[in-house]
N, C-alpha and C positions, 0 to 999 in steps of 0.2 A: 520760383514762376520763372521759366523764361521768358528773359524782355522780346523776343520777337516776337515770340506768342500773344504776349500783352500787346503789343502794338495791333497786331492782327486782329485782336478782338475789339479793341478800341475804334478800326476805321470799320470794322462792320457793323459797330452798334454806334460809331460816333455820334454826333450833335446833329448833322441833317439829317442821317437815317430818322431817328428818334426824335425829332421836332416837326419835319416835313410832315410824319404822320398824322400827327394830333391837328395841324393847322388844317391839312387837306380835311378831315373829317367835318373839321369847323364850319371850313368853307360850305364843303360840299352840304352840310346838313343846313344851312345857313338859305344856301340854293333851292332844295327842293322844299322846306319849309315857307321862303316866299313867294317862290312860282304858283305851289297847292295852296297858299292862304289867297293867294291872289285869283286862282281857279275857282275856288268855291265859294268867294264874293261876290265872281261877274255870276256863275249860278246861280248864287242866291239870290240877288239883286235881278235878276231876268225871267226865274223859272219861279212860278207858284210852287207852294211847297206842297199840296195835297196831287198826287198822284190821277185822281178821277179829274183835274182839269182838263178842259178839251182841246185845250193847246193854242190860245188866242197867244201867248208869248212870241210865239214864232211869226208873225206877222209883223211883232214891233220888234223881238229882240231875237230875232236866229244870228246877225252878225256877231252881237256880243257872245252867246254861246258858243258860236264857231271858234270865236277867241280865247275861248276860258277851255275848250275842249283842247285846241290847239297846243297852251302849254300846258298839258298833263304831260305827255312826251319827254318832256326836258325837264320836270321835275321828278321825271320814274328814274331816267339818267343819273341825276344827281343823287337819289336816295339809294342805288346799286352805289353809287362811289360811296356815299358815306359805311353802307354797310361795310363795304370793303375794307374803309380807310379804319373804322371801328375795331376789327378784327386783325387788323396789322398793330393796332396798339395793345391790344390784349396779350398778341405775342405767347410765348408760353404759357402765360397765366390762364389762358382760356378752358372752360370746363365742356367737355364736350357733349356734355347732354343740355347744359343751357344753349351751348353753341349751334346745336345742331335747331332747337327750339327758336333760336333765336336767326337763324338764317330761313330757315322753313318758313317759317311768320312774315318775315319781311317780304319774303318772294311773292307767298302766298298775298298777302295785302297789295302788294304791287300790280300782281297780274290782276286781280280783282278790280284795281284801281282802274285800271285798264281797259277791260271788259266794262265797266259802268260807263266811261266816257266814249267808249266806241257805240254803245246802244243810246247814248244823246248825240255821238257826232252820225249817229246813222239818222235818226230822226229830221238833224235840221238838214242834210243831204236829201233824203227822201221827201221832204219840204220843198225843195228846190226844183225837182219834176214834177210833183201832186201838189201843190199849193191847196187847191182847191178840195179834193178831197180826202187827204191827210188827217188834218185837225179833226179831232172825233173819233177819227177811225176806229176800227178792232188794231189795225195794226199799232197807230202809235199810243194805245191804250195798254197794248200788251210790252210793247219798247218800253215807254217810260216806267212801266211797274218793275219790270225785268231790270231797268236800272238803279231804280229807289231801291228796290232788294237786294241787288249787289254790293250796292255802297252805304246802306245803312244796317244790313244785318252782316253779312260777311263780312264786308272789308273792314268792317270800324272791329267786330271783335279779333278779326286778326292783326290789327293795329293795337288791341291790347294786349294781343298774347307777345307781339313782339316790345311793345314797352314793358310787362312786366320780363319778361326773358332779360332784358338790357337792363333794367332794375337791379334782378339779382345777378347778375353780373358785374356790375358796379360795385354792389354790396360786398361779394368775394373777391374782388381783385383790386376794388378799390382806385380803380383808372379815373372816376370823376367823386364830388363830394355826394357823400350822405343825402343830405337834404334835396338833392335833383333825384336821387332814387327813392326819395318817400313821396314828392310829390308827382314822382311819373305813377306810383301804385296807385297813387288816388284817383289819377288821370284815365289808367287803364280801367279803376272798378268803375269807373264813370260810363268810359267806352263799350263796358262789357254789356251793362243792365241798363244803360239809358238809352242804345241804339235806337231803339222804336219808339222811344216816350221822348226825347227830345230833339224837337227839331235843328238838322246839320253839326250834332252833336261831334262829327267826326275833325272837324275845327281841333279841336283839344287834341288831338294827334302832333298835326304840323306845329301847333304852338308849342307842346314839350319840346319837340323836337329840337324848336330854334332856340329854346332855352337850354338843351341840352349842348348846342353847338356855339353859343355865343359863351359858355360858363367853361367847354373845353378853351375855345380863342384865348381868352381872357387868362385863364389858367396857364394856358402857355407860354404867354407871353413874359409870365415869373416864370415859367421851370430856364433851370440851371444846364450851360452844354451837356451833362454828364446826366441829366431828368434820366429816370428809367434804366440806369448800369445798374445791376443787383451786384450784391459782392460775390458771387459765386463768379461773375465775370472779373472781376480786378484782384480774385486769389488765386493761387493756382494750388494744385492735388496737392496733395501732405504727401 
């Protein structure tokens, strides 16, 4: 192998390029998880579970709900970064089929999360204009029901598909430990089949992303500078 070619490959692959991506994925995943968990807990504290509730929480908790809704866009930005950096870590090992499912389900989850947050934010905004007429009205009931359906039926299941695709890629490529993947499969099954039956089951998803991100971060600290360099990168052609 020509030494100049080897030097070019090492510069292209280099420790910075190989180690930056996993750490960025971990940091983005942690930010997403913390922001989404915080938002969901604020909503859980403020908004009654039953969608048929007439809206008394608006009189006392509208400011808290507004804070929770405003955290969602920042969580979404971190999640997009998390998806991008995970794909970068997979690199050439990425399976096109599962990568498509991985990307599509992640984007659909994000779109539905934003849609649900928009409906809740719209309720709070409308309450500021029609504070006497909105609670208990048909408009309030429909908006609340739509937000609940989007989050607890559709977004939860897209989160499950994203988790399954990520875990499958993890098992096929080994970019994280197998036990993380098995925990992810269990979380995905809970998200798929318990969305309507367990309140706030969506919390399972950011908790699993947090576990995955912490694992990537701690695992990366022990990686050598040449982690991720394949033998083909170090050997010349016959």
